[in-house]
C-alpha positions in Angstrom: -45.5 -44.9 45.4 -47.2 -48.0 43.8 -46.0 -51.6 44.0 -46.4 -53.1 40.6 -45.6 -56.2 38.7 -42.3 -55.6 36.9 -41.8 -59.2 35.6 -43.4 -58.4 32.2 -43.1 -56.1 29.2 -46.3 -54.1 29.7 -46.2 -50.4 30.4 -48.9 -48.7 32.5 -51.9 -46.9 31.0 -53.5 -43.8 32.5 -56.4 -41.4 32.2 -58.2 -38.7 34.2 -60.7 -40.0 36.6 -64.1 -39.1 35.2 -65.9 -39.9 38.5 -67.3 -36.8 40.2 -65.2 -36.1 43.3 -67.1 -35.2 46.5 -65.6 -32.2 48.3 -66.8 -30.5 51.5 -68.1 -27.0 51.0 -65.2 -25.4 52.8 -62.8 -27.3 50.4 -64.6 -26.5 47.2 -62.5 -23.4 46.4 -59.2 -25.1 47.4 -60.1 -28.2 45.3 -60.2 -26.1 42.1 -56.5 -25.4 42.5 -55.5 -29.0 42.3 -55.7 -31.2 39.2 -58.3 -34.0 39.1 -57.3 -37.5 40.2 -55.9 -39.9 37.6 -56.4 -43.6 37.1 -53.5 -45.9 36.4 -53.8 -49.4 35.0 -51.0 -51.9 35.6 -50.6 -55.7 35.4 -51.8 -57.5 38.5 -48.9 -58.0 41.0 -49.8 -61.7 41.4 -51.6 -62.7 38.3 -49.7 -61.5 35.2 -52.9 -61.9 33.1 -55.0 -59.7 35.4 -55.1 -55.9 35.6 -55.1 -53.6 38.7 -56.5 -50.0 38.5 -55.2 -47.5 41.0 -56.2 -43.9 41.7 -53.7 -41.2 42.3 -52.9 -39.3 44.5 -54.8 -41.6 47.0 -52.8 -44.6 45.8 -55.9 -46.8 46.4 -56.8 -49.7 44.2 -60.2 -49.0 42.8 -60.8 -52.0 40.6 -59.4 -55.4 39.5 -59.9 -57.2 36.2 -59.2 -60.9 36.8 -57.6 -63.1 34.1 -60.1 -65.2 32.2 -59.6 -68.8 33.3 -61.4 -70.1 30.2 -58.9 -68.5 27.8 -55.1 -68.9 27.9 -53.9 -65.4 27.3 -50.5 -65.3 29.0 -49.2 -62.0 30.3 -50.7 -58.6 29.6 -48.6 -56.9 27.0 -50.4 -53.6 26.3 -53.2 -51.6 27.8 -55.4 -48.6 27.4 -57.9 -47.1 29.9 -60.6 -44.5 29.5 -63.1 -43.0 32.0 -66.3 -41.3 31.2 -68.4 -40.2 34.2 -69.0 -43.5 36.1 -68.0 -45.8 33.3 -64.5 -47.3 33.0 -63.3 -49.0 29.8 -60.1 -51.0 29.6 -58.6 -52.4 26.4 -55.9 -55.1 26.8 -53.5 -57.0 24.5 -52.0 -60.3 25.6 -49.0 -62.6 25.1 -51.2 -65.1 23.2 -52.2 -62.5 20.6 -55.6 -62.0 22.1 -57.1 -58.6 22.6 -60.1 -57.8 24.9 -62.3 -54.9 25.9 -63.7 -54.7 29.4 -66.3 -52.2 30.7 -67.4 -51.3 34.2 -70.8 -49.6 34.2 -70.8 -48.4 37.8 -68.2 -48.0 40.5 -67.6 -51.2 42.4 -69.3 -53.4 39.8 -67.6 -56.2 38.1 -66.0 -55.6 34.7 -67.8 -57.1 31.8 -65.9 -58.5 28.8 -67.6 -57.1 25.7 -65.1 -58.1 23.0 -62.5 -60.8 22.5 -60.5 -61.7 19.4 -57.2 -63.3 18.5 -56.0 -61.8 15.2 -52.3 -62.2 16.1 -50.2 -65.4 16.4 -47.6 -63.7 18.5 -47.6 -61.3 21.5 -49.3 -58.0 21.0 -46.7 -55.2 21.3 -48.8 -52.0 21.1 -52.3 -50.6 20.6 -54.0 -47.2 20.1 -57.5 -46.0 20.3 -58.7 -43.6 17.6 -59.6 -40.1 18.6 -63.2 -40.8 17.5 -63.2 -43.7 20.0 -65.1 -46.0 17.6 -62.4 -48.5 17.1 -58.7 -49.3 18.0 -55.6 -50.8 16.4 -53.2 -53.4 17.5 -49.7 -54.5 16.3 -47.8 -57.6 17.2 -44.5 -59.4 17.0 -46.0 -61.0 13.9 -46.6 -59.0 10.7 -50.3 -58.4 11.4 -52.0 -55.1 12.1 -55.6 -55.3 13.1 -58.5 -52.9 13.5 -61.1 -53.7 16.2 -64.5 -52.3 17.2 -65.1 -50.6 20.6 -68.4 -52.1 21.6 -68.8 -49.9 24.7 -68.9 -46.9 22.4 -71.1 -48.4 19.8 -73.6 -49.7 22.5 -73.1 -53.4 21.4 -73.2 -55.6 24.5 -72.0 -59.0 23.1 -68.7 -60.8 22.6 -69.4 -62.2 19.1 -67.9 -59.2 17.3 -64.9 -59.7 15.0 -62.1 -57.4 13.9 -63.0 -54.9 11.2 -59.9 -55.7 9.3 -56.8 -57.8 9.6 -53.8 -56.8 7.4 -50.8 -58.9 6.7 -48.0 -56.3 6.3 -45.1 -58.8 5.7 -43.1 -56.8 8.3 -42.8 -58.5 11.7 -42.1 -56.7 14.9 -44.0 -53.5 14.6 -44.6 -51.6 17.8 -45.0 -48.2 19.3 -48.2 -47.8 17.3 -49.6 -44.2 17.5 -52.5 -42.5 15.8 -52.3 -38.8 14.8 -54.9 -36.6 16.5 -56.9 -36.0 13.3 -57.4 -39.8 13.0 -56.3 -40.0 9.4 -52.9 -41.8 9.7 -51.0 -44.0 12.1 -47.3 -45.0 12.5 -45.4 -48.0 13.8 -41.8 -48.5 14.8 -40.2 -51.6 13.4 -37.5 -54.0 14.5 -36.1 -53.7 11.0 -35.1 -50.0 11.8 -38.0 -48.7 9.6 -40.8 -46.4 10.6 -44.0 -47.1 8.6 -47.0 -44.8 8.1 -50.4 -46.2 7.3 -53.8 -44.9 6.4 -56.4 -45.4 9.1 -59.2 -45.7 6.6 -57.7 -48.2 4.2 -54.9 -49.7 6.4 -52.6 -49.4 3.4 -48.9 -48.5 3.8 -48.3 -44.8 2.8 -44.6 -44.3 3.6 -41.5 -46.0 4.9 -39.1 -43.8 6.7 -35.4 -45.0 6.6 -32.7 -43.4 8.7 -32.0 -45.5 11.8 -29.5 -48.4 11.6 -31.0 -50.5 14.3 -34.5 -51.4 15.6 -37.0 -48.6 16.3 -39.3 -48.9 19.4 -41.4 -45.7 19.7 -43.2 -43.1 17.7 -45.1 -39.9 18.5 -47.1 -37.4 16.5 -47.4 -33.7 17.1 -50.9 -32.4 17.9 -52.7 -31.2 14.7 -53.5 -27.5 15.0 -55.4 -25.3 12.6 -53.2 -23.3 10.3 -53.3 -19.5 10.8 -53.4 -17.3 7.7 -50.2 -15.5 6.7 -52.0 -12.2 7.5 -51.9 -13.1 11.2 -48.2 -12.3 11.3 -47.6 -8.7 12.3 -45.7 -6.5 9.9 -46.0 -3.3 11.8 -46.9 -1.9 15.1 -48.4 1.3 16.4 -46.3 3.5 18.7 -47.7 6.5 20.6 -45.5 9.6 20.4 -45.7 13.1 21.7 -45.3 16.2 19.5 -44.4 19.5 21.0 -46.7 22.3 19.8 -45.6 26.0 20.3 -43.6 24.8 23.3 -46.7 25.1 25.4 -48.9 22.0 24.7 -48.4 18.4 23.9 -50.6 16.5 21.5 -50.5 12.7 21.5 -50.1 11.2 18.1 -49.7 7.6 16.9 -47.5 6.5 14.1 -46.8 3.1 12.6 -43.3 1.7 12.3 -42.2 -1.6 10.8 -41.2 -4.4 13.1 -37.6 -5.5 12.5 -37.2 -8.0 9.8 -35.4 -10.4 12.2 -38.5 -10.5 14.4 -40.8 -11.1 11.5 -38.7 -13.9 10.2 -38.6 -15.5 13.7 -42.4 -15.3 14.0 -42.8 -16.9 10.6 -40.4 -19.7 11.5 -42.2 -20.3 14.8 -45.6 -20.4 13.1 -44.3 -22.8 10.4 -42.8 -25.1 13.1 -46.0 -25.2 15.0 -48.1 -26.0 11.9 -45.8 -28.7 10.7 -47.1 -32.3 10.9 -44.2 -33.7 12.9 -43.6 -37.4 13.5 -40.9 -38.4 15.9 -39.3 -41.9 16.1 -37.0 -43.4 18.8 -34.5 -46.2 18.2 -32.3 -48.6 20.0 -29.3 -46.5 19.0 -30.5 -43.8 21.4 -31.3 -41.4 18.6 -34.6 -39.6 17.9 -35.5 -38.7 14.3 -38.0 -36.0 13.4 -40.0 -36.2 10.2 -42.3 -33.8 8.4 -45.1 -35.8 6.8 -48.5 -35.1 5.1 
């Protein structure tokens, strides 16, 4: 159980701990049966502009990112954390509209701020890192959606970077921003009860999904999977049978018989459902809508 700061609107962020875990030799086999530790980032319990990073299941605090006293950011509103070997990367969005990228090169070292920008005039509500990990997106209570670089990935160690693109959508209050696993489109949930789909490359609006009557707050994409050819669905199966010959010997033979049409139809339905590009949206009305897009 972790004691966290609940006097804000920021949800926690988590990732697998990329740090190699030392295990005694006699525990090596047993360790394989347990999942690797995870890292959880939460707002600092005292300083709402700072970030605490804990490890589970040890429940120990492994790192702290202190609030920048030279910049008035307000509370942390959104976070993302990633771990690669000994490097930790934390992306944060703040009440002031600022977003920052912090990197810790080695365990125990101080976090370095590699990027800082303020493309929003209102609190940041959500953010998402692209699967390619070369940039990330932010949305806010204002009508702006911004695309930012990830300097830790690009090897740029300076803070003079600027957002790649800042788009005025004219639709305020977009949150729940999620990017599809193929990195081609992203979606937002709007206070105006609309779910909007955008192109990652151009940042242009592609679709507006209307069904809910009150504000939407969350979106989620299904994982993209390669489509299987129709020939992968079985239409018949081989069944071994025995045929009596002169009442003295038995010869094994194999015949093919069609699978029932009901089974074949069910398999096709399952395959189609798994290959569909689903988008789910959650609303204040307690309902979840499911959309098939692109």
